[in-house]
C-alpha positions as CSV (number, residue, x, y, z in Angstrom):
1,M,130.1,-10.4,104.8
2,A,133.5,-9.1,105.8
3,R,131.9,-6.1,107.5
4,K,129.6,-8.4,109.5
5,L,132.6,-10.5,110.6
6,I,134.4,-7.4,111.7
7,V,131.5,-6.2,113.8
8,A,131.0,-9.6,115.4
9,A,134.7,-10.0,116.1
10,V,135.2,-6.6,117.6
11,L,132.0,-6.5,119.7
12,F,131.6,-10.1,120.9
13,L,132.4,-10.8,124.6
14,G,132.4,-14.5,125.3
15,I,134.3,-17.8,125.8
16,A,135.9,-20.0,123.2
17,P,138.2,-23.0,123.3
18,S,141.5,-22.0,124.9
19,Q,143.6,-21.3,121.8
20,G,144.4,-17.7,122.6
21,I,147.7,-16.1,123.2
22,M,147.9,-17.3,126.8
23,S,148.2,-20.9,125.5
24,L,151.7,-20.1,124.1
25,G,153.1,-20.7,127.6
26,Q,155.0,-18.6,130.1
27,D,158.3,-18.2,128.2
28,T,157.8,-18.1,124.4
29,Q,160.7,-15.6,123.9
30,G,164.3,-16.3,124.3
31,K,166.9,-13.8,125.6
32,D,167.3,-12.5,122.2
33,G,163.6,-11.8,121.9
34,K,163.2,-14.1,118.8
35,G,160.9,-16.7,120.2
36,G,163.7,-19.1,121.3
37,G,162.5,-19.7,124.9
38,K,161.8,-23.0,126.5
39,D,158.3,-23.1,124.9
40,G,159.6,-21.8,121.6
41,Q,159.2,-25.2,120.1
42,A,155.4,-24.9,120.6
43,L,155.5,-22.2,117.9
44,Q,156.7,-24.6,115.4
45,G,153.3,-26.3,115.3
46,I,151.4,-23.1,114.6
47,T,150.0,-23.2,111.1
48,D,148.5,-20.3,109.2
49,E,145.1,-21.4,110.4
50,K,146.1,-21.4,114.0
51,F,147.8,-18.0,113.7
52,V,144.5,-16.5,112.4
53,T,142.6,-18.1,115.3
54,M,145.1,-16.9,117.9
55,A,145.7,-13.5,116.5
56,S,142.0,-12.7,116.1
57,A,141.3,-14.0,119.7
58,M,144.2,-11.8,120.9
59,D,142.7,-8.8,119.3
60,L,139.3,-9.5,120.9
61,A,140.9,-9.9,124.3
62,E,142.9,-6.7,124.1
63,I,139.9,-4.7,122.9
64,N,137.7,-6.0,125.7
65,L,140.3,-5.7,128.4
66,G,141.2,-2.2,127.2
67,R,137.6,-1.1,127.6
68,V,137.6,-2.3,131.2
69,A,140.9,-0.4,131.8
70,V,139.4,2.8,130.5
71,Q,136.6,2.4,133.0
72,H,138.4,1.0,136.0
73,A,142.0,2.2,136.0
74,T,143.1,5.0,138.3
75,N,146.5,5.8,136.7
76,A,146.1,8.1,133.8
77,E,148.8,6.3,131.7
78,V,147.0,3.0,132.3
79,K,143.7,4.5,131.1
80,Q,145.6,5.8,128.0
81,F,147.2,2.4,127.4
82,G,143.8,0.8,127.7
83,Q,142.3,3.1,125.1
84,K,145.3,2.5,122.8
85,M,144.7,-1.2,123.0
86,V,141.1,-0.7,121.9
87,T,142.2,1.6,119.0
88,D,145.2,-0.4,117.8
89,H,143.7,-3.9,118.1
90,T,140.4,-2.8,116.5
91,K,142.5,-1.6,113.5
92,S,144.6,-4.8,113.4
93,S,141.5,-6.9,113.7
94,K,139.9,-5.2,110.7
95,E,143.1,-5.6,108.7
96,L,143.4,-9.3,109.5
97,L,139.8,-9.9,108.6
98,T,140.3,-8.1,105.3
99,V,143.3,-10.4,104.5
100,I,141.5,-13.6,105.3
101,G,138.2,-12.5,103.7
102,K,139.9,-13.2,100.3
103,K,140.9,-16.8,101.3
104,Q,139.3,-20.2,101.9
105,G,139.8,-22.2,105.1
106,L,140.8,-19.3,107.4
107,T,138.3,-18.6,110.1
108,P,138.8,-15.9,112.8
109,A,137.9,-16.4,116.4
110,T,134.5,-14.8,117.3
111,R,135.1,-14.9,121.1
112,M,138.0,-14.5,123.5
113,D,139.6,-17.6,124.8
114,S,138.5,-18.8,128.2
115,E,141.6,-17.7,130.1
116,H,141.1,-14.1,129.0
117,Q,137.4,-14.2,129.8
118,A,138.3,-15.3,133.3
119,L,140.9,-12.5,133.5
120,L,138.3,-10.0,132.4
121,D,135.8,-11.2,135.0
122,K,138.5,-10.8,137.7
123,L,139.6,-7.4,136.6
124,A,136.0,-6.2,136.4
125,Q,135.9,-6.6,140.2
126,L,138.9,-4.4,140.8
127,K,139.6,-0.7,140.7
128,G,142.4,1.7,141.5
129,A,145.9,0.5,142.2
130,D,145.0,-3.1,142.4
131,F,143.4,-3.0,138.9
132,D,146.3,-1.0,137.5
133,Q,148.9,-3.5,138.7
134,M,147.1,-6.7,137.6
135,Y,146.1,-5.3,134.2
136,M,149.6,-4.0,133.3
137,M,151.3,-7.2,134.5
138,H,149.0,-9.2,132.2
139,M,149.5,-6.8,129.4
140,A,153.3,-7.2,129.6
141,D,152.9,-11.0,129.6
142,D,150.4,-11.0,126.8
143,H,152.5,-8.9,124.5
144,K,155.6,-10.9,125.1
145,K,153.7,-13.9,123.7
146,A,152.2,-11.8,120.9
147,V,155.6,-10.6,119.8
148,A,156.8,-14.2,119.6
149,L,153.7,-15.3,117.7
150,F,153.9,-12.6,115.1
151,Q,157.7,-13.0,114.7
152,H,157.1,-16.7,114.0
153,Q,154.4,-16.0,111.5
154,A,156.4,-13.2,109.7
155,Q,159.4,-15.6,109.4
156,S,157.8,-19.0,109.0
157,G,154.2,-18.6,107.8
158,K,153.2,-20.2,104.6
159,D,150.7,-17.7,103.3
160,E,152.4,-14.6,101.9
161,D,149.6,-12.2,102.8
162,L,149.5,-13.4,106.4
163,K,153.3,-13.1,106.6
164,A,153.1,-9.6,105.3
165,F,150.3,-8.8,107.8
166,A,152.4,-10.2,110.7
167,A,155.5,-8.3,109.6
168,K,153.5,-5.0,109.4
169,T,151.8,-5.5,112.7
170,L,154.8,-6.7,114.7
171,P,156.3,-3.2,115.3
172,V,153.0,-2.1,116.8
173,I,152.9,-5.0,119.2
174,Q,156.6,-4.4,120.1
175,E,155.7,-0.9,121.0
176,H,152.8,-2.1,123.1
177,L,155.2,-4.5,124.9
178,K,157.7,-1.7,125.7
179,M,154.9,0.5,127.1
180,A,153.4,-2.4,129.1
181,E,156.7,-3.4,130.6
182,R,157.5,0.2,131.5
183,L,154.1,0.6,133.2
184,A,154.3,-2.8,134.9
185,H,157.9,-3.0,135.9
186,G,159.7,0.2,135.1
187,K,160.8,3.0,137.3
188,G,157.6,4.7,138.6
189,G,155.5,1.9,137.0
190,V,152.3,0.8,138.7
191,G,153.9,-2.4,139.8
192,T,156.6,-0.6,141.7
193,T,154.6,2.0,143.7
194,D,154.5,1.8,147.5
195,K,151.4,1.4,149.5
196,K,151.3,5.0,150.6
197,G,151.6,6.5,147.2
198,G,149.5,4.0,145.3
199,A,149.4,3.8,141.5
200,D,148.1,7.2,140.8
201,R,150.4,9.6,142.6
């Protein structure tokens, strides 16, 4: 049963109610990076059940968007980042499903949230520098919210196994965030290139 859930969760492309990571708002992190931003209070209402739904939907989104990046990105680092999203989020998805497979009342998302589906549809129409810039900007934003979500779960979750999963996965997401911010905003990043050079010089 768990294996079937993993296959369905990793491979399914679709739309679900908007409970994904985007719904955390635009500023879930405070200046200290500990989820203390203006929307940080929203995290206080996230139960173990909501965490499972949001984290599993996030995995699906990053896997599906990563696959598109591998196909559409021009910048070699963006392609590599997309492949890393597929690899790392497939792994975390399987680990999360293993944890909740032993429990009652915890159901993973089987589809991306509607906002990520809309983003995927938009990105699928882009290529080259335009794709690279939009994808990496969203990756930086997504992973800021993911860091806040996983920090909250690791610190305030009720289920000990889910807390341990969040704590174990958090450094990986923080690494993703650093990579995404560098590619989106850093010196030489795809969001800072000029029109002549493009994103792949």
